Each structure stands twice: as structure tokens, then as C-alpha cells.
C-alpha positions in Angstrom: 0.0 0.0 0.0 1.3 3.5 -0.9 2.4 5.4 2.2 4.8 8.1 0.8 2.2 10.8 0.7 1.4 10.3 4.4 3.5 10.7 7.6 2.3 7.3 8.4 -0.7 5.0 8.7 -2.7 4.5 11.9 -5.2 1.6 12.3 -8.0 1.6 14.8 -10.3 -1.2 15.9 -13.1 -1.8 18.5 -13.4 -5.2 20.1 -15.6 -6.9 22.7 -19.0 -5.7 23.6 -20.4 -2.5 22.1 -20.8 0.6 24.3 -21.8 4.2 23.7 -18.7 6.3 23.2 -16.8 4.2 20.7 -17.7 6.2 17.7 -16.7 9.5 19.4 -13.3 7.9 20.1 -12.9 6.8 16.5 -13.9 10.3 15.4 -11.3 12.0 17.7 -8.5 9.8 16.4 -9.4 10.2 12.8 -10.0 14.0 12.7 -6.8 14.8 14.6 -4.7 12.2 12.7 -5.9 13.4 9.3 -5.1 17.0 10.2 -1.6 15.9 11.3 -0.9 14.3 7.9 -1.6 10.6 8.8 -3.9 8.1 7.0 -6.4 6.3 9.2 -7.6 2.8 8.5 -10.6 1.3 10.4 -10.1 -2.4 11.0 -13.6 -3.9 10.9 -15.2 -6.4 13.4 -12.5 -6.1 16.1 -9.6 -8.5 15.7 -11.6 -10.5 13.2 -11.1 -8.1 10.3 -7.3 -8.1 10.4 -7.4 -11.9 11.0 -9.4 -12.6 7.9 -7.7 -10.1 5.6 -6.3 -11.5 2.3 -3.0 -10.1 1.3 -3.9 -9.6 -2.3 -4.8 -6.3 -3.9 -7.3 -8.0 -6.2 -9.2 -9.5 -3.2 -12.3 -7.9 -1.7 -11.3 -6.9 1.8 -14.1 -4.4 2.2 -15.4 -6.4 5.1 -12.0 -6.3 6.8 -10.9 -2.7 6.7 -11.9 0.8 5.4 -10.2 4.1 5.0 -11.6 6.6 7.5 -12.4 10.2 6.4 -13.6 13.2 8.3 -17.0 13.1 6.7 -17.5 9.5 7.7 -16.5 9.8 11.3 -18.2 13.2 11.8 -21.6 11.6 11.0 -21.0 8.5 13.1 -19.3 10.3 16.0 -22.6 11.5 17.5 -24.1 8.0 17.7 -23.8 4.9 19.9 -22.3 1.5 19.1 -19.4 1.2 16.7 -19.8 1.7 13.0 -16.6 -0.4 12.5 -18.5 -3.3 14.2 -17.0 -5.6 16.8 -16.4 -9.2 17.7 -14.8 -11.3 20.5 -12.1 -12.8 18.2 -8.8 -13.9 19.9 -6.2 -14.4 17.1 -3.8 -16.2 19.5 -6.3 -18.9 20.3 -8.2 -19.6 17.1 -10.1 -22.9 17.0 -9.6 -25.0 13.8 -13.2 -24.1 12.8 -12.6 -20.4 13.3 -9.5 -20.1 11.1 -10.2 -18.2 7.9 -10.7 -20.4 4.8 -7.6 -19.2 3.0 -5.4 -20.2 6.1 -6.9 -23.6 6.9 -4.1 -25.5 5.1 -1.5 -23.7 7.2 -3.3 -23.6 10.6 -5.1 -26.9 11.2 -4.4 -27.7 14.9 -7.2 -27.8 17.4 -6.1 -24.3 18.6 -4.0 -22.0 16.5 -1.9 -18.8 17.1 -2.5 -16.6 14.0 -0.3 -13.8 15.4 2.3 -14.2 12.6 -0.5 -13.6 10.1 -1.8 -10.5 12.0 1.7 -9.0 11.9 2.0 -9.7 8.2 -1.4 -8.2 7.5 -0.6 -5.1 9.4 2.7 -4.8 7.5 0.8 -5.3 4.2 -1.5 -2.5 5.1 1.5 -0.3 5.9 0.3 0.2 9.5 2.7 2.2 11.6 0.6 2.4 14.8 -2.3 0.4 16.0 -5.0 1.7 18.4 -7.2 -1.0 19.8 -10.3 0.2 21.8 -11.5 -2.4 24.2 -11.8 -4.1 27.5 -9.2 -6.3 29.2 -9.8 -9.2 26.8 -9.4 -7.1 23.6 -6.5 -5.2 25.1 -4.7 -8.3 26.4 -4.2 -9.3 22.8 -3.0 -5.7 22.2 -0.4 -6.3 24.9 0.6 -9.6 23.1 1.1 -7.8 19.8 3.1 -5.0 21.5 5.5 -7.7 22.9 5.8 -9.0 19.3 7.0 -5.6 18.1 3.8 -3.9 17.0 3.4 -0.2 17.9 0.3 -0.3 20.0 -1.5 2.6 21.9 -4.6 1.4 23.7 -7.8 3.1 24.7 -9.9 1.5 27.5 -13.6 0.8 27.1 -16.1 -1.3 29.0 -19.3 -0.5 30.7 -18.2 -2.6 33.6 -15.4 -0.1 34.2 -13.0 -2.9 35.1 -9.9 -2.3 33.0 -7.0 -2.0 35.4 -4.9 1.2 35.6 -7.7 3.7 34.8 -10.5 5.3 36.9 -12.7 5.4 33.8 -13.5 3.3 30.8 -15.6 4.4 27.8 -19.2 3.3 28.2 -19.4 3.3 32.0 -21.2 6.6 32.5 -23.9 5.8 30.0 -24.4 2.4 31.6 -24.9 3.9 35.0 -27.1 6.7 33.6 -29.3 4.2 31.8 -29.5 1.9 34.9 -30.7 4.8 37.0 -33.2 5.9 34.4 -34.7 2.5 33.9 -34.8 1.7 37.6 -36.7 4.9 38.1 -39.1 4.0 35.3 -39.8 0.6 36.7 -40.2 1.7 40.3 -43.7 3.0 39.5 -44.8 -0.6 38.8 -43.1 -1.9 41.9 -44.8 0.7 44.0 -48.2 0.2 42.3 -48.2 -3.5 43.1 -46.3 -3.2 46.4 -43.6 -5.6 45.3 -39.9 -6.3 45.6 -38.1 -5.6 42.4 -35.0 -7.5 41.2 -33.0 -6.0 38.4 -30.1 -7.9 36.9 -27.3 -5.7 35.5 -24.0 -6.4 33.7 -20.9 -7.0 35.8 -19.1 -10.4 35.4 -16.3 -9.9 37.9 -16.7 -6.3 39.1 -19.7 -4.8 40.7 -19.2 -1.1 39.7 -22.4 -1.0 37.6 -24.5 -2.2 40.5 -22.7 -0.1 43.2 -22.8 3.4 41.6 -26.6 3.4 40.8 -27.3 2.1 44.3 -25.1 4.7 45.8 -27.0 7.3 43.8 -30.2 6.2 45.3 -31.6 4.0 42.5 -31.9 0.9 44.6 -32.1 -0.1 48.3 -29.6 -2.9 48.0 -27.1 -4.5 45.6 -25.2 -7.8 45.4 -21.9 -7.9 43.6 -19.4 -10.5 42.3 -16.8 -9.5 44.9 -18.9 -10.7 47.8 -20.9 -14.0 48.1 -24.2 -12.9 49.6 -26.6 -14.7 51.9 -30.1 -14.9 50.4 -31.8 -14.9 53.8 -30.0 -11.8 54.7 -31.0 -10.1 51.5 -34.6 -11.2 51.9 -34.8 -9.8 55.4 -33.4 -6.5 54.4 -35.6 -6.1 51.3 -38.8 -6.9 53.3 -37.8 -4.4 55.9 -37.1 -1.8 53.1 -40.4 -2.5 51.5 -42.4 -2.3 54.7 -40.7 0.9 55.8 -41.4 2.6 52.4 -44.6 4.6 52.2 -45.0 3.3 48.6 -44.5 -0.3 49.8 -41.7 -1.5 47.5 -38.0 -2.2 47.5 -35.4 -2.7 44.9 -32.2 -4.7 44.6 -29.6 -4.5 41.8 -28.0 -7.9 41.1 -24.7 -8.1 39.2 -24.8 -10.9 36.6 -21.6 -12.3 38.2 -23.0 -12.3 41.8 -22.9 -15.6 43.7 -24.9 -17.1 46.5 -22.9 -17.9 49.5 -21.1 -21.2 48.8 -22.3 -21.1 45.2 -21.0 -20.4 41.8 -21.7 -18.0 38.9 -24.9 -18.7 37.0 -24.4 -19.3 33.3 -27.0 -19.0 30.5 -25.4 -22.0 28.7 -22.1 -23.9 28.4 -20.9 -22.2 25.3 -17.7 -20.1 25.8 -16.3 -17.2 23.8 -12.8 -16.9 22.4 -11.5 -15.7 25.7 -13.0 -18.6 27.7 -16.0 -16.8 29.1 -19.3 -18.5 29.3 -22.3 -16.3 28.9 -23.7 -15.2 32.2 -27.4 -14.9 32.9 -30.0 -16.2 35.3 -28.9 -15.1 38.7 -31.7 -12.5 38.7 -34.3 -15.3 38.1 -32.9 -17.4 41.0 -32.7 -14.5 43.4 -36.3 -13.5 42.5 -37.6 -17.1 43.0 -35.9 -17.4 46.4 -36.9 -14.0 47.6 -40.5 -14.8 46.9 -40.2 -18.1 48.8 -38.5 -16.4 51.8 -40.5 -13.2 51.9 -43.3 -14.7 54.1 -40.7 -15.6 56.7 -40.0 -11.9 57.3 -43.5 -10.5 56.4 -45.7 -12.1 59.1 -46.3 -15.1 57.0 -47.5 -13.2 53.9 -45.7 -13.8 50.6 -44.6 -10.7 48.6 -44.6 -10.9 44.9 -41.6 -10.0 42.8 -40.9 -7.9 39.7 -37.9 -9.5 37.9 -36.3 -7.6 35.1 -32.9 -8.1 33.3 -31.8 -4.7 32.0 -29.2 -6.3 29.7 -28.5 -4.6 26.4 -30.8 -1.7 27.1 -28.1 -0.1 29.2 -25.5 -0.3 26.4 -27.6 0.8 23.5 -28.3 4.2 22.2 -26.4 7.5 22.1 -23.6 8.3 24.5 -24.2 10.6 27.5 -22.1 13.7 28.1 -19.2 11.9 29.8 -19.1 9.3 27.1 -19.0 12.0 24.5 -16.2 14.0 26.2 -13.9 11.3 27.6 -13.6 9.4 24.2 -12.7 12.7 22.5 -10.0 13.3 25.1 -8.7 9.6 24.9 -8.5 9.8 21.1 -6.4 13.0 21.3 -4.3 11.5 24.0 -3.5 8.6 21.8 -2.5 10.9 19.0 -0.3 12.9 21.3 1.6 9.8 22.1 1.9 8.8 18.4 3.1 12.3 17.4 5.9 11.9 20.0 6.8 8.4 18.6 5.6 6.8 21.9 3.9 3.4 22.0 3.3 0.5 24.3 1.0 2.8 26.4 -2.7 2.9 27.4 -4.4 6.2 27.9 -6.1 6.6 31.3 -8.0 8.9 33.6 -6.4 8.8 37.0 -7.4 10.9 40.0 -9.3 13.3 37.8 -6.5 13.9 35.3 -5.7 12.4 31.9 -2.5 10.4 31.7 -1.0 7.2 30.2 0.5 4.1 31.6 2.5 1.1 30.3 0.1 -1.1 28.3 0.9 -4.2 30.3 -1.0 -2.8 33.3 -4.0 -4.4 31.5 -2.7 -7.9 32.2 -0.8 -7.3 35.5 -3.7 -6.9 37.8 -7.5 -7.1 38.3 -9.8 -4.1 38.9 -12.5 -5.0 41.4 -14.6 -3.3 44.0 -12.6 -3.1 47.2 -15.2 -4.7 49.5 -13.6 -3.6 52.8 -13.6 0.0 51.8 -16.7 0.4 49.6 -19.2 -2.3 50.3 -21.2 -2.8 53.6 -21.5 -6.6 53.8 -24.0 -6.4 56.7 -26.3 -4.0 54.8 -25.6 -5.2 51.3 -25.1 -1.7 49.9 -22.3 0.8 49.5 -20.8 2.6 52.4 -21.4 6.3 52.6 -18.3 7.7 54.3 -14.9 9.1 53.7 -15.7 10.9 50.4 -12.9 13.5 50.9 -10.2 13.2 48.3 -11.8 10.2 46.6 -11.7 9.8 42.8 -14.5 11.4 40.8 -16.4 8.2 40.5 -15.4 7.0 43.9 -14.6 3.3 43.4 -11.5 3.6 41.2 -8.6 1.3 40.3 -5.9 0.9 42.9 -3.3 0.3 40.2 
């Protein structure tokens, strides 16, 4: 590919789950890079597009990459989701069935590492810098590529807000905003029928998406992956909350990764994605059923009916809120600042209220979880409300 008329070529991709704020980040990178004299290529469908690319100028690679222009990203930059599309592809661990057809003769083991092909494909495109936008799974492969010599600058996104090293990941604010809005919408039904309402929210390993809305007053209680909860304790608290409420209802937010005491995560099925994660789902159903059974025990022998709702993709759809329009703009420009200085192997972050960057391997060196002893009241199954002075903007931030 011809590169002489450009300072260099930057490739950008979005991997993992969609969140509002991805398109504003793509826009920020593209507008600034084009102005600085770079060419920007969007790699389509996360790591899948660059994996499936055919190194032949006569081949149709329109489903694998596209050149990004100001007009294209300006239109998309105001919208949610990712116009480049996304996937949960993991090129270093491709099953035999997942290997692209034109590579099946070369890679035919049960599990294959296609990283050599990825590097060749990036070289064929003339890519000088690669900007992956994703969570810890997507970015962990970015770390792998960096260690193989690719110039990587990463941008963190995930509505769970659990990428290590940064206080904020793209998508988190909109997720919390949507959760609060939908909980407030549903509380009218809970109050009208005098019920206990159970809302299942995203959060595989980290409970930030349940904690922040609860702290903001959206729910009475929350249960999170970091602490195995006792269902009797939860039932007692929710019945007390309901009976003390003039509108006669109570609400609990349940992280999808939450576990009963002595139990395990609840999976929707046994199928696993490329990173080994089985799809979670069903903890809200189990909590609802057991709360109904236990409610009479704490309500003078009278059963309380339950409203059970899984918020699911409703909190990740639609346009980005203010924070998820502003932060991606800043992250994209931070990435370009690094590239203009010839710096790579970094991840852009928000830390203690200020933008910064860290070594990219922070993504794989630790886990970002709710610190239970500091933030979660295990007796009351809700966040603590104390010691806010000098805390990070969104309170429960990474310790990295």
C-alpha cells in the first residue's frame, strides 16, 4: 500500500461488547490524525477483520478494513455503538473451525496462534501504529502484539469499568445513567403493586455497575461478584425496606456475576467465547424465586410478589451521554499525542481526575475490582457512605 504521501498509517479497531462512546473515540483519532498528515484505517469487526484479511490487492477486503475520512467519522461520532462493528475474536487462540478459509491449510491444529498472520497483515496495510479500543480481553491481545513488536497505543472501554490502571472506561457513565433511568421508570410498577423488584445488571467480575446506581439512590440494596451474599440476609433487608417505604416497594440490583454464599456464577449456557468466558445470565431469576419463597418468613407469613427484570443490552444501546462523548474525545487525542511523540506501548487513562497514560501491560498485570472492605457494607448489602474526601471522581476507582 502506498504510504509516501502520508506521515504514516494508523489503524484503529473496536473489540468486545459495544458501548456508547466508541464512535466519538474513532472520530477523535481520525480527525486529529488526518489533520496531522496521517492516514487512518478502520479495522472492521475487532480482531476478526485483520485476522481474515487476504494479502492480495485483487481480493475484496471491504469487510475487513476501510479508510476513515472526516465526513464518515463526523456523522458516526454522534451515535452509539461502533460503525466499525465488533467481535470477540482472539487471534492467538483460534479454533480450527474459526481459522479463515484461506489459512486452513497452514493452521489446522485444534487451537492456533495466528499472530504471525496478524503482523504480516498489518505490514501489508502499511500500518505504523495500532489503536485498539476495548476491555481487558481485547487489550490483552494488544499487549501480546506489542510484545511482538507492533506499535500499540490502547484506549480502555467497557461499561463494567474494570480495565486496570484507569479510573474510567468508555461506556461506564452511559451504563450507570441508563440503569438509574430504567430503575426509576420501573419503580412505578413496583410501587403500584407493592412488590420487591429485582434488576439484573451487567458485571461479570466487578460490581461497579450495581454499586454506583445504588449509591446514587436508584436501589435499596445491591449484590456484587466480589462478595458472596446470603439470600436470607437479602430477603430480610428487602422486606424491611419495603415495609418501611410509604410506597411499599423495595429494589435490589444484582450483578450478573454475583454468587450465592457457597455457590458459583450462573451461566446461561455452556458455550464459551474466544476468551474462555461462558455467557452469564439467570442469577436474577434465581434471586427472584428465592426472595418470593423467603418473603413470608420476614413478612408475618404473607408472601410478597416479585418484579424480575434483566436490564441487559438496554443499558449499552443508544447514544452516549455527556461523559461518554467528552472522555472518548480526550482519549483519542491523548492517543494521537503519544503517536506524534513516537511513543507506543501505552494505554491512555483517567487517573485521580486527570488524563494520563501508563505502560500497556498494566492491563494484564492486575484485576480491577470493588474493594469490599472500603466500599461495600457486607451487613447491609449496599455501598458505604463515608470518607468521600479526596476520593476519585467516580469514587470506586482502580488501585493500580
